[in-house]
N, C-alpha and C positions, 0 to 999 in steps of 0.2 A: 533703429528698432524694429522689427514685428509690430505687425497689424495686432496679434495675439498678445503682444510683452505691453502695445497703448492700451492695451483694454484691460490686462490686469491693472497696470498702473490707473486706470480711472475707476478701476473699482475701490482700491485700495485709499484713493482719496474721497471713492462719492460714500462709502458704507459707514461713515462714521458719522458724517453730517445730516442723513437718510437718518439714522438710527437716532440721533440726536432733536429733529424736526421730530418725528412722535412725539420722543419724550413728555419734546416740552409744548406741544397741543394735546397730552394728555388731560389736562382738567378742564383744558373747555370743551373737552367732546362726551365728556361724564353728564353721568344723566344729571337732572336737575337736581334732584332730589341725594344726592351723595356728591360731597365736595372733600376732597385729599382721604373719600377713603371711611366717612363719616358721617353721617345720617343728618339730612339737613332738611327743612322745607322747604318745596320747590321755589318760593320767593326768594329764597338765600343768590339765588343766582343774579339776582339781581344786586345785590346791597354791594354795595360803596366796598366796605372792607374785606368783604372776601375776594371784588374779583381784584385786589391789589395784592392779596394772598398767593391768588393764579398769576395777574403776571408775574411777580418776584418772581417763583417757580420757575415759569418760561423765563424770564430774563437767564438767571441765572444758569438753566438748563444748556445754553444755545452759547453762552460768555464759556461754558464750559467746554462744547465742543468745537468755539473758532479755536481752542489753546488746545488743545484733542488734536485737531486739523491739520492745525498748523503744525504742531510735534509729528504728525507721521507726515509729513511734506518734507519736512526738514531731515528725517530719518531717511525719506526717499534721493532725494537729491545730495547728503551732505556724506550717508555712510553706503553700502548696497542692499537690494531691493528686497534680502530677507532678512533683515534687520528691519524695514520700511512694513513688512507684512509683519511678523514678529510687534511694532508699535503699533499697528494697527487694533492685534487683534488683545492685547493687552490696553490699549484706547476704548476698547466695547467694553471690555471686563470692569473698565474706572467707571464709565457713563454711566453704563446700567447699573454700578452699585452707589455709585455718587446721585440719581436719579431718586435710588429706592430709600438714600440715608435726607434726600431734601424730601420726599414725603410725608418720612415720619413728624420732620420737624416742622410741615406746615400744616400736618393733622393734628397735629398738641395745639396747633394756635387757632385750627378752626375747633379745636375741643375747648377751649378758653373763651372762644367768638358764642360756641353755642351755648355755654354755661352764662355767658353774659344777654346774650339776646333775647334768653327764655323757650331758646327754641326744643322744647318735651313733646315724649307721644304721651295722653293721655289717655290712650287705648294702643290697643295691636291693630287695624285693619290691615283685610287681604280681601284678597278676591280673586277671583278663576274664571275661567271661559270655558264652559260644557258648549261642547256640539263645535261653531264656531265657525261651520263651510268655508264662511267667505273672510276666514284669518290665513294667508298664506305661511303655509310649510316647510321646511329644509328639503331640498330635492332628495330622493328615491337613495340607502346607501346603494342600490343597483349601477349607480350610473361608475362608482370606483373599478368597474369591473373594465372599464378602456383602458385603461393601466397593464391589461393583456394584453394587446394589439402595439403597443411598442416593446414591451418583454418578447413576446413572438417575433415579433424583429430583429434585438436584440439576435435568440437564440438561432436564429435564420442566418443573419447575419455571419457568426459563430461556424454551423456547421457549414456556410459553403466557402469559405474564407478559411479553413482553420490546418488544412495539407498546405494552400500556399503561403500560410501563414511565416516570418522567418521563425528560426530557432532562437533566437535571443528576439525577447521584446519589449520596444520602449516602454517604459509603463510613468516615468514621469521626467519633467524639464524644471529648467528653470525662469527666469524673468527675457531674462537676453537668448530663448527657443532654444538653448542647447541643453540634450538630452540626459541626465546623469542618472537616472537611476532604471536600472533595466531586472526584466524577470525572465527564466526559460519559459518557453511553450510546454504547456499542460490545460488541458482540460482545468485543472482550478484556477488557473491562470483566463483562461477567456472566458470561465462565467462568473470573474468579477465586474465584470458591468449588470451581471443580469442579478446578483448577490443586491446590488448595489438598486435598484430599482426595484424588486423587490420587499428592499425596505422601505423606499420614497413610499411605493404605493401604502403597505402597511401605516408608515403613518399618519396619511393622508385619510389612510380608511379609518385608525382610529379617532382622529381628531372630528373626523365626519362625522361619527357613531357619537362622540362626545357631546355634537353641538344636536342633535336624535333624539338624543336624554336629554338631554339639560333643561331644570327648572325654569318654568315659563313664569320670572317676572308677569302684574299683573300691575297698572297703579289702581288701589281705590277707587280714586277720582274721576278716572278714563280709565274704566276698565274695555271698553272697545276698545278707543284709539291704541289704549297704549300696547293690546294683544293683538291688534294690525300692524302696528309700527315695529316691534319684535316678531315678531312677525317673518316680515318682508328682511328682518337684520338677519335674521336666521338662516332665510335662501338664501342672502344672497351667500353671505360664507360660506354654507357650504357649498354653494358652487364652484365657488375660490379654491374651497381644497382638491372640488373633483380637475377644474379645468389645472390649480400649479399642480398638481401629479401629474398629469398625463403629459402636460409643458417640459415637464423637468424631466420626466420619465422619456419622452423623445427625442431630449436632447442628447442624454446617456447613451440614443443609441450608435451616435459621434464617437465613443469611445469606443464601443466596440468594435466599429470599422477602422481605429484607429489601431488595435489591435492587429488585427490581419493582415494591416497595410496598405489597407484605399487610403485615408487620411489620413493625414499628422495629425499629432498627439497634438500639435497647440489649436488644429484647426478642435481638434471634442474639447479640446478646456475653453475654447473660448463660446462654442456652441451652447456647453455646458451655460457658461459663466452670464451669456442673454437672456438662456431662459432664464437665466434666476433673476437677474434684474427687472426683466420684463414683469415677470409674473411681482414685483416689491410693488411696480406702479397701481394694479388696480389692491392693492394691498390698503396701501394708503389712502384714494378718491374712497372707497367702499370706508375704509376708518372715517375721515371729513364727511361723506356724504349721508352715513346713517349714526356714527358716534353710536357707543355703548348702549348698546339693547334697543338699537332705533331712537335714543330716544334727541337728535334730532330734528328724526319727521314731527315731532311734538314741540318743533321749535315756537310756533305761532301759539299755541294754546295758552291757557291764562294759568299764570301761578298761583298756588293756592299759599297759603299763609300756617296752615294744620301739618303739624308732620307726626300722618301714619302711622304710622312705624316703626321702631326702634331697636335695630339688633346687632350694635354696632361690638357689643358684648362676646359675640360670637365670632368677631373678626380678629384674630391676635399678630397682631404689626401692621395691618389696615389690607393684606392681600393674602391672609392665610384662614380658609372659613374651617370653625371647629364647632356642628351641631348635630348630637345625637337625636333632638326630637327631628329636625326637618331629614326627611323618609330622600330626599333627594340628593346622590350623589356625585352629579355633576352642575354647576352654579354658574352664574356669569359673575364674572367680576367687578370688584368697588372701585378699583385701580389701573384703567388702561383695558384694551379691547382682548373680547378672551371670554373664555369658563378661566374655571378653575376645579379642584374637587374639595366636597366635602369631606376635610379628615376624622367628622365626630363618627361617621358612618363603617364599618370593615372596610368596604371595597376602598372607599377613598388610600387606604393603607394596603390592600392585596393591590391595587391597579400601581404606585408610586414604586412597591417591591419587585411589581413585573418591570414596570419600567427601568431600575437599576439593574436587576435582575441579567438583561438584556444588552446597555451598556458594559458590563461587564463580561460578559458572555464575549460582544463585540470588540471589546479591547484585548483581548488573552488570544483571541483569534490572531488581529493586527499586530498583535509580537510574537507570534509561533510564524508568522510568515513572513 
């Protein structure tokens, strides 16, 4: 088995466990004021029953992850690699869906616990930082222009190697390292990696812009500290967006080089896989280091028994936010790391519609190709 095939097998075996571990630790890296997407006082973080619910969720997700990983391993050994790929894709979908359904189950239990404990907001307290010169800010969107460097490199490779490239170009190979997909040499074929790079750059730039435009949560109990924590969190993730886009786009240059015959297709696939896996490491580190909204930076601060605000009614299914009175289009998620859209604003629906339109267009182009 070639080195590229070994890397592909390792990727299959690592994908689901990595996803499962991230999902399992999610309740532990959320804000103390949010438990399974339910608004609770910060003191709930130390409540024995609340902690038992988080442990139960984590153990269930880890057990399911172990079973699904074993199924992938069996498919890899007992059948063929292509079936293992399908098993890995199906297992990832099952794991994500199961985690969401589990979150809804435990969300119901937290709502009952909230009622039993009398955790109720007697008022709606909010705070904001005006000025805040010392508050960290996300890196500038201009850093996304660094993606132009690997894109230019791919164009240069295509230009220099086009004439010497074979008339029939390998574009796909199996786990055994044997090429099983070909395409005729053309400008369109040579520009496929560049189109991929543009898509990656556009995706990371969009995510970066969401961070810049997102609502900045401030804890009324600790306005300055929470603002600094969120600022550091947003800055770290915006820098990760830039790094991820540049790293993966740089690896795609190897794909362009494979089309002109300078390197093998297997080498290009390995380069892209390694770059993608490498960017997962800082992703996990940032999630654990900062927590959602930078909450882990505030772990040593005192826990309050008062519930300052309660906006559970605006979170449908725990993950979908809809509040017409909130002017923010992008808001931090209540369960999981990252941000989501305010579907109570027309702009939120426009962004979703644009995303779906792009996906459909890409699918049509792929089918026609």
